[in-house]
C-alpha positions in Angstrom: -55.6 5.9 90.1 -57.8 5.0 87.2 -56.0 4.7 83.8 -58.4 7.2 82.2 -56.8 10.0 84.3 -53.7 9.7 82.1 -55.2 9.5 78.7 -54.5 12.1 76.0 -56.3 12.2 72.6 -53.8 13.0 69.9 -55.9 11.7 67.0 -59.5 10.7 66.3 -60.1 7.1 67.3 -56.7 7.0 69.2 -56.1 7.4 72.9 -52.6 7.5 74.2 -51.1 7.0 77.7 -47.6 8.6 77.7 -45.0 6.7 79.7 -42.2 8.2 81.6 -40.5 5.8 84.0 -37.4 7.1 85.6 -34.8 5.0 87.5 -36.5 5.7 90.9 -39.9 4.7 89.7 -38.5 1.5 88.1 -36.8 0.6 91.4 -40.0 1.0 93.3 -41.9 -1.2 90.8 -39.1 -3.8 90.8 -39.4 -4.1 94.5 -43.2 -5.0 94.4 -44.5 -8.5 94.5 -45.8 -9.7 91.1 -44.4 -6.6 89.5 -44.9 -8.2 86.1 -48.7 -8.0 86.6 -48.9 -4.4 87.6 -49.7 -3.0 84.1 -52.1 -5.9 83.4 -54.1 -5.1 86.6 -54.2 -1.3 85.8 -55.2 -1.8 82.2 -57.7 -4.6 82.6 -60.7 -2.1 82.7 -59.6 -0.7 79.3 -60.4 -4.0 77.5 -64.1 -3.2 77.3 -63.4 0.2 75.6 -60.8 -0.6 72.9 -60.4 -2.9 70.0 -56.6 -2.9 70.3 -54.0 -1.9 72.9 -50.5 -1.3 71.6 -47.7 -1.1 74.1 -44.4 0.3 72.9 -41.6 -0.8 75.2 -37.9 0.0 75.6 -35.4 -2.2 73.7 -34.5 -4.1 76.9 -36.1 -6.6 79.3 -36.5 -4.2 82.2 -39.7 -4.0 84.3 -41.8 -2.0 81.8 -41.1 -4.6 79.0 -41.8 -7.5 81.3 -45.2 -5.9 82.3 -46.1 -5.6 78.6 -45.1 -9.2 77.9 -47.2 -10.4 80.8 -50.4 -9.0 79.2 -49.8 -9.4 75.5 -51.6 -11.6 72.9 -49.0 -10.8 70.3 -45.4 -9.6 70.8 -43.6 -8.2 67.8 -39.8 -8.1 67.9 -38.5 -5.5 65.4 -35.1 -6.6 63.9 -33.3 -4.2 61.7 -30.9 -5.3 59.1 -27.7 -4.0 60.7 -24.6 -6.1 61.3 -25.4 -6.7 65.0 -29.2 -7.1 64.7 -29.2 -10.8 65.5 -26.9 -10.5 68.5 -28.8 -11.6 71.7 -31.9 -12.8 69.8 -31.6 -16.3 71.2 -31.3 -15.0 74.8 -34.2 -12.6 74.2 -36.5 -15.3 72.9 -35.6 -17.5 75.9 -36.6 -14.8 78.3 -39.8 -13.9 76.3 -40.8 -17.6 76.3 -40.3 -17.9 80.1 -42.5 -14.8 80.8 -45.1 -16.0 78.3 -45.3 -19.5 79.9 -45.8 -18.0 83.3 -48.2 -15.1 82.6 -49.5 -15.2 79.0 -49.4 -18.8 77.6 -51.5 -17.9 74.5 -49.1 -15.1 73.4 -47.7 -15.3 69.9 -44.2 -13.9 69.2 -43.3 -12.7 65.7 -40.4 -10.9 64.1 -40.6 -7.8 62.0 -37.9 -6.8 59.5 -37.3 -3.0 59.8 -35.0 -0.6 57.9 -35.2 -3.2 55.1 -34.0 -2.7 51.5 -34.9 -5.6 49.3 -32.0 -4.8 46.9 -29.4 -4.9 49.7 -27.6 -8.3 50.0 -27.0 -7.9 53.7 -30.6 -7.0 54.4 -31.8 -10.1 52.5 -29.2 -12.3 54.4 -30.3 -11.0 57.8 -34.0 -11.5 56.9 -33.2 -15.1 55.8 -31.4 -15.7 59.2 -34.4 -14.2 61.1 -36.7 -16.6 59.2 -34.4 -19.5 60.0 -34.3 -18.5 63.7 -38.0 -17.8 64.2 -39.6 -20.1 61.6 -41.4 -18.8 58.5 -44.8 -18.7 60.2 -43.4 -16.4 62.9 -41.9 -13.7 60.7 -44.3 -11.0 59.4 -44.3 -10.9 55.6 -44.5 -7.1 55.6 -41.1 -5.4 55.8 -40.7 -1.7 56.9 -38.3 0.1 54.5 -35.4 2.3 55.5 -36.7 5.7 54.2 -36.1 9.3 55.0 -39.9 9.9 55.1 -40.1 8.0 58.4 -37.4 10.1 60.0 -38.9 13.3 58.7 -42.3 12.4 60.1 -40.8 11.7 63.5 -39.0 15.0 63.5 -42.3 16.9 62.8 -44.2 14.8 65.4 -46.5 13.3 62.8 -47.2 9.9 61.5 -45.7 9.0 58.2 -49.2 8.5 56.8 -49.9 12.2 57.6 -46.6 13.7 56.4 -46.0 11.4 53.4 -49.3 9.6 52.6 -48.0 8.4 49.3 -44.7 7.2 50.6 -43.8 3.5 50.3 -43.3 3.7 54.1 -47.0 4.7 54.5 -48.0 1.7 52.4 -45.8 -0.6 54.4 -47.3 0.5 57.7 -50.9 0.1 56.4 -50.0 -3.3 55.1 -48.4 -4.2 58.5 -51.5 -3.2 60.4 -53.6 -5.3 58.1 -51.3 -8.3 58.6 -51.2 -7.9 62.4 -55.0 -7.8 62.4 -55.0 -11.0 60.3 -52.6 -12.7 62.8 -54.9 -11.7 65.7 -58.0 -13.2 63.9 -59.8 -9.8 63.3 -63.3 -10.7 62.1 -63.5 -7.6 59.9 -60.3 -8.6 58.0 -61.6 -12.2 57.6 -64.9 -10.9 56.2 -63.0 -8.7 53.6 -60.8 -11.7 52.6 -63.9 -13.9 52.2 -65.6 -11.3 50.0 -62.5 -11.0 47.9 -62.2 -14.8 47.5 -65.9 -15.0 46.5 -65.4 -12.6 43.5 
């Protein structure tokens, strides 16, 4: 059916299509020819109606994630600062690159440091290793802090900007959105930057 049949409207200026793929549904999709293009084909009509489409995928390279990669202009790989956060990154990047070359050759891949505390030595070391692995131009400057406010917002089914608008986490997410828009060449952001530089 049409993608609009599944849309819910949780916030002004935000439409959401919930996803619930069980093992049986994934097995059916996996058996289809060109299964990596299924989501792209279904979502193509949406491009005329939206400025941005954000696809949140499971932390694996199963069929839903491959579908998202096949239609993306920008893929963000969140990497937390835990001890095992870099395990498998090389393999992940190899697979992402393979999918990108085949279906979405213009796609950019960038890393995002999450659960980051600037004062923690381990966090800084992991971020330095991420920069060394991805290259400085491919690691977002914004870091998402490890804060209780984020967990509390999730528990109350709100965004952190709603539940804790003055929190450093809210500031970080606003900064992240702005940086992502810059990476994607958003004209509105470029105009703002030009006006700032002219002052």
